[in-house]
C-alpha positions as CSV (number, residue, x, y, z in Angstrom):
1,M,15.5,-30.2,8.4
2,T,11.2,-30.0,9.2
3,A,9.2,-32.9,7.2
4,A,7.5,-32.5,4.4
5,L,3.7,-32.3,4.6
6,E,1.9,-34.8,2.3
7,V,-0.5,-33.4,0.3
8,Q,-3.2,-34.2,-2.5
9,V,-4.5,-31.5,-5.7
10,A,-7.8,-31.6,-5.0
11,G,-8.5,-29.1,-8.0
12,I,-7.3,-27.4,-10.6
13,C,-8.3,-24.0,-12.4
14,Q,-7.1,-22.3,-15.5
15,L,-7.2,-18.5,-14.9
16,T,-5.1,-17.1,-18.0
17,P,-3.3,-18.7,-20.3
18,V,-0.2,-18.7,-18.2
19,V,-1.3,-18.8,-15.2
20,R,-3.0,-21.9,-13.3
21,E,-4.4,-22.6,-9.7
22,F,-4.5,-24.8,-7.7
23,T,-6.4,-26.7,-4.4
24,L,-4.1,-28.7,-1.9
25,V,-5.5,-31.0,1.0
26,P,-3.9,-32.6,3.3
27,V,-3.2,-36.8,2.8
28,D,-3.5,-37.3,6.3
29,G,-4.6,-34.9,9.8
30,M,-4.9,-31.0,9.3
31,L,-2.7,-28.4,7.5
32,P,-0.2,-26.0,9.3
33,G,-1.7,-22.5,10.1
34,F,-0.2,-19.5,8.1
35,S,-0.1,-16.3,8.6
36,C,-0.6,-13.6,5.6
37,G,1.9,-13.3,3.2
38,S,3.4,-16.8,3.8
39,H,4.4,-19.3,0.7
40,V,5.2,-22.7,1.1
41,Q,8.0,-24.5,-1.2
42,V,6.8,-27.2,-3.7
43,H,8.9,-30.5,-3.8
44,I,9.0,-31.2,-7.9
45,E,10.4,-33.8,-9.5
46,A,11.5,-32.9,-13.1
47,G,14.3,-34.0,-15.8
48,G,16.1,-35.8,-13.5
49,R,16.5,-34.0,-10.1
50,T,14.5,-32.0,-7.3
51,L,13.5,-28.8,-7.7
52,R,12.1,-26.5,-4.5
53,N,9.3,-24.1,-6.1
54,A,8.2,-21.2,-3.9
55,Y,4.3,-20.1,-4.1
56,S,2.5,-17.9,-2.4
57,L,-0.5,-19.2,0.0
58,L,-3.5,-17.4,-1.5
59,G,-6.7,-16.6,0.7
60,D,-7.7,-16.2,4.4
61,P,-5.2,-18.0,6.8
62,A,-8.2,-19.0,8.8
63,D,-8.9,-22.0,6.5
64,R,-6.8,-24.5,7.2
65,D,-8.8,-27.5,5.5
66,H,-6.8,-26.6,2.5
67,Y,-4.2,-24.5,0.7
68,R,-4.4,-22.8,-2.7
69,I,-1.4,-21.3,-4.9
70,A,-1.0,-20.2,-8.3
71,V,1.6,-20.8,-10.8
72,R,2.8,-18.8,-13.8
73,L,3.7,-20.7,-17.0
74,Q,7.2,-19.7,-17.4
75,E,8.5,-19.3,-20.7
76,A,12.4,-20.2,-19.7
77,S,11.0,-22.9,-17.6
78,R,13.7,-25.6,-16.4
79,G,11.1,-27.5,-15.4
80,G,8.7,-27.0,-12.2
81,S,6.2,-24.5,-13.8
82,R,6.1,-27.0,-16.7
83,F,5.5,-29.7,-14.8
84,M,2.8,-27.9,-12.4
85,H,0.9,-27.0,-15.6
86,E,0.9,-29.9,-18.3
87,Q,1.5,-32.7,-16.1
88,L,-0.1,-32.3,-12.6
89,S,-3.8,-33.6,-12.4
90,V,-6.2,-33.5,-9.6
91,G,-5.7,-36.8,-7.4
92,D,-1.6,-36.1,-7.7
93,R,0.2,-36.2,-4.8
94,L,2.8,-33.6,-3.5
95,R,4.8,-32.7,-0.9
96,L,5.7,-29.0,0.6
97,S,7.9,-27.8,3.0
98,P,5.8,-26.1,6.4
99,P,4.7,-22.5,5.6
100,A,7.3,-19.5,5.9
101,N,7.1,-15.9,6.0
102,L,9.1,-13.2,5.0
103,F,6.6,-10.8,3.8
104,A,3.9,-10.5,6.5
105,P,2.2,-6.8,6.9
106,H,3.8,-4.5,9.6
107,S,1.8,-4.2,12.4
108,R,2.2,-0.6,13.4
109,A,1.8,1.1,9.5
110,R,-0.8,3.8,9.5
111,H,-1.6,2.7,5.7
112,H,-0.8,-0.1,3.9
113,L,0.3,-0.1,0.0
114,L,0.2,-2.4,-2.1
115,I,1.9,-3.0,-5.4
116,A,1.6,-6.0,-7.9
117,G,2.9,-7.2,-10.8
118,G,1.6,-9.7,-12.5
119,I,2.0,-13.1,-10.9
120,G,2.9,-11.1,-8.1
121,I,-0.8,-9.9,-7.0
122,T,-0.7,-14.0,-4.6
123,P,0.7,-12.1,-1.5
124,F,-1.3,-9.7,-1.5
125,L,-4.9,-11.9,-1.6
126,S,-4.1,-13.1,1.7
127,Y,-3.3,-10.0,2.8
128,I,-6.5,-8.7,1.7
129,A,-7.9,-10.7,4.0
130,E,-6.8,-10.3,6.9
131,L,-6.7,-6.1,6.2
132,Q,-10.3,-6.1,5.9
133,A,-11.1,-7.9,8.6
134,K,-9.5,-5.4,11.3
135,G,-10.9,-2.6,9.4
136,A,-6.9,-2.1,7.8
137,S,-6.4,1.4,6.1
138,F,-4.7,-0.2,2.2
139,E,-5.0,0.0,-1.3
140,L,-3.4,-1.7,-4.1
141,H,-2.2,-1.1,-7.7
142,Y,-1.6,-4.2,-9.9
143,A,0.2,-3.9,-13.1
144,Y,-1.0,-6.9,-15.7
145,R,-1.4,-7.9,-19.1
146,A,-5.2,-8.0,-19.7
147,G,-5.8,-11.7,-20.6
148,L,-2.6,-12.9,-19.7
149,T,-1.3,-11.6,-16.2
150,D,-5.1,-10.7,-14.6
151,A,-5.8,-13.3,-12.8
152,Y,-8.3,-12.4,-10.2
153,L,-8.7,-8.6,-11.6
154,A,-12.4,-9.1,-11.9
155,S,-12.8,-10.7,-8.1
156,L,-10.4,-8.1,-6.7
157,R,-12.5,-5.2,-8.6
158,Q,-15.5,-7.0,-6.6
159,R,-14.4,-6.9,-3.1
160,L,-12.2,-3.8,-3.2
161,G,-13.8,-1.2,-5.4
162,E,-11.9,2.4,-5.1
163,R,-9.0,0.8,-3.2
164,L,-8.0,-1.2,-6.3
165,H,-5.9,0.3,-9.4
166,G,-5.0,-1.3,-12.5
167,Y,-2.7,-0.9,-14.6
168,D,-3.0,-2.6,-18.0
169,S,0.2,-2.5,-20.1
170,L,-1.5,-3.8,-23.3
171,Q,-3.7,-0.3,-23.4
172,G,-0.3,1.4,-22.5
173,Q,-1.4,2.3,-18.8
174,R,1.5,2.8,-16.9
175,L,1.9,3.1,-12.9
176,D,3.9,6.1,-12.2
177,M,5.9,5.2,-9.1
178,G,7.4,8.7,-8.0
179,R,3.7,10.3,-7.9
180,L,2.4,7.1,-6.0
181,L,5.2,7.1,-3.4
182,A,5.4,10.8,-3.4
183,R,1.8,11.2,-2.0
184,Q,1.7,8.9,0.6
185,K,1.0,10.1,3.9
186,L,3.6,9.8,7.5
187,G,3.6,6.3,8.8
188,T,2.7,4.1,5.4
189,H,4.7,1.3,4.2
190,A,4.6,-0.3,0.6
191,Y,4.9,-3.6,0.2
192,V,5.9,-4.7,-3.4
193,C,5.8,-7.8,-5.5
194,G,6.5,-8.8,-8.9
195,P,9.1,-9.1,-11.0
196,Q,12.8,-7.7,-10.6
197,S,12.0,-4.3,-12.3
198,L,9.3,-3.3,-9.9
199,L,11.0,-4.4,-7.4
200,D,14.3,-1.6,-8.5
201,C,12.0,0.8,-9.6
202,V,10.0,0.7,-6.1
203,R,13.6,0.9,-4.0
204,E,15.0,4.0,-6.9
205,Q,11.8,5.9,-6.5
206,A,11.4,5.7,-2.5
207,A,15.4,6.2,-2.2
208,M,15.4,9.6,-3.7
209,L,11.8,10.7,-1.8
210,G,13.7,9.9,1.2
211,W,12.0,6.7,1.9
212,P,13.2,5.2,5.0
213,Q,14.4,1.4,4.2
214,S,12.2,0.5,7.2
215,S,8.7,1.0,5.2
216,L,9.6,-1.3,1.9
217,H,9.3,-4.3,2.0
218,W,9.3,-6.4,-1.0
219,E,9.2,-10.5,-2.4
220,A,10.4,-12.1,-5.2
221,F,9.9,-16.0,-6.6
222,A,12.4,-16.0,-9.2
223,A,14.1,-19.0,-10.5
224,P,17.9,-19.0,-10.3
225,E,19.0,-18.0,-13.8
226,P,20.9,-20.7,-15.5
227,G,25.1,-20.1,-16.0
228,A,28.2,-21.3,-16.9
229,A,29.2,-24.6,-15.1
230,F,31.7,-24.6,-12.1
231,S,32.8,-26.9,-9.4
232,V,32.8,-25.9,-5.4
233,T,35.1,-27.0,-2.9
234,L,33.7,-28.2,0.8
235,T,36.5,-27.4,3.6
236,S,35.5,-29.5,6.1
237,N,36.3,-33.3,4.3
238,G,37.8,-31.6,0.8
239,R,34.9,-32.8,-1.3
240,Q,34.3,-31.8,-4.9
241,I,30.8,-31.2,-6.1
242,D,30.4,-29.8,-10.0
243,V,27.6,-27.6,-10.5
244,P,25.9,-28.0,-14.0
245,A,25.0,-25.4,-15.7
246,D,21.1,-25.6,-15.8
247,S,21.2,-25.8,-11.8
248,S,21.6,-23.7,-8.8
249,L,24.5,-24.5,-6.8
250,L,21.8,-25.0,-3.6
251,E,20.1,-27.5,-5.7
252,T,23.3,-29.1,-6.7
253,L,24.4,-29.5,-2.9
254,E,21.1,-30.8,-1.9
255,A,21.4,-33.6,-4.3
256,H,24.7,-34.7,-3.2
257,G,23.2,-34.7,0.5
258,V,24.5,-31.4,1.5
259,E,21.5,-29.6,3.5
260,L,21.4,-25.6,3.9
261,P,18.4,-23.7,6.0
262,N,16.3,-22.1,3.4
263,L,13.3,-20.1,3.2
264,C,12.9,-18.1,-0.4
265,R,15.5,-19.7,-2.8
266,G,15.6,-16.4,-4.8
267,G,18.5,-14.0,-2.4
268,V,16.5,-12.8,-0.5
269,C,16.3,-14.0,3.3
270,G,19.6,-14.4,3.7
271,Q,18.8,-18.4,5.5
272,C,21.2,-20.4,3.5
273,A,24.3,-17.8,3.3
274,T,27.6,-19.7,3.2
275,G,30.7,-18.9,3.9
276,Y,34.1,-19.1,0.7
277,S,38.0,-18.9,1.2
278,S,38.4,-18.6,-2.8
279,G,37.2,-18.4,-6.2
280,E,35.2,-15.5,-8.2
281,V,31.3,-15.5,-7.5
282,E,28.9,-13.9,-9.4
283,H,26.6,-12.5,-6.8
284,R,22.7,-12.6,-7.5
285,D,21.5,-11.8,-4.5
286,S,19.5,-8.9,-3.0
287,Y,20.3,-9.6,0.7
288,L,24.1,-9.4,1.1
289,A,26.2,-5.8,1.4
290,P,29.3,-5.6,-0.9
291,A,31.3,-5.7,1.9
292,E,30.1,-9.1,3.1
293,R,30.5,-10.2,-0.7
294,A,33.9,-11.0,-0.2
295,T,33.7,-13.7,2.0
296,T,29.9,-14.8,1.9
297,L,28.2,-15.5,-1.2
298,M,23.8,-16.8,-1.4
299,P,23.9,-20.6,-3.0
300,C,20.7,-20.3,-4.1
301,V,21.4,-18.0,-6.6
302,S,25.0,-17.0,-6.7
303,R,27.4,-19.3,-9.1
304,G,31.2,-19.3,-9.9
305,R,32.2,-16.5,-12.1
306,C,33.2,-18.0,-15.7
307,G,33.1,-21.4,-14.2
308,S,35.7,-20.1,-11.5
309,A,36.2,-23.4,-9.3
310,L,34.6,-22.3,-5.4
311,T,35.8,-23.5,-2.1
312,L,33.1,-23.4,0.6
313,N,32.9,-23.4,4.2
314,L,31.3,-26.6,4.6
């Protein structure tokens, strides 16, 4: 596994009642460079276990003396976002996984259509810096709740002018996804980040309009949902491991010294795909094809169905 980065919290800014921005500087040396759309995993010790929450890197990738991330306080937090909001202070140290990118803008797109929902605005802040520097054609559609999930709205209005289209749900403003996608010119690539409902809407409308899959790009950093406790058996040594109801399979394996490659921890990238030979799986990923799910699961989000015992090819 790649060595973690040691950073210190240099600044904290409360952007809205539920969105807090953190500025992180290296404890020693320089931070690795990153490309726009990149994210890091923050290693958080909460409730007696280690969580690794993924957050997009904000700002200009050319800035290497610090990183910036924004964290939304989740109502049903398993401890990660609550720790970041309520316990983390300036001067505290954190460990980060090095930057990874699953959401880079397409190099040959004639036009970039950026669609953000709430805290899903974060990856697009680095997009905007690069697209503006290149003189690229783009527009941003930003759905939010005023005073709650509208972080960065004021600064984006200043930077983007008519390129920014805002939709405040408290004012009944609705983004007509079908109409938006239907009027795009040939060669447009669409990028969406936000809640699962937004991702599903974009994909459904794009499919109805005949958009090629290669022109759609999405990212979602959803924490794994709880479920019934279950157990797994490792085929390599017969070891049995119990997975608690409030912990993901990936987190539990890591806690028992079983490391798997991973990048998104949200069932999107496919890095942690693991074979299994028995048991009923509740698949919650957005990566595997239906046929693949008969023998493969994504331990970052998938669980044993109704407490079913699983046998993993590990």
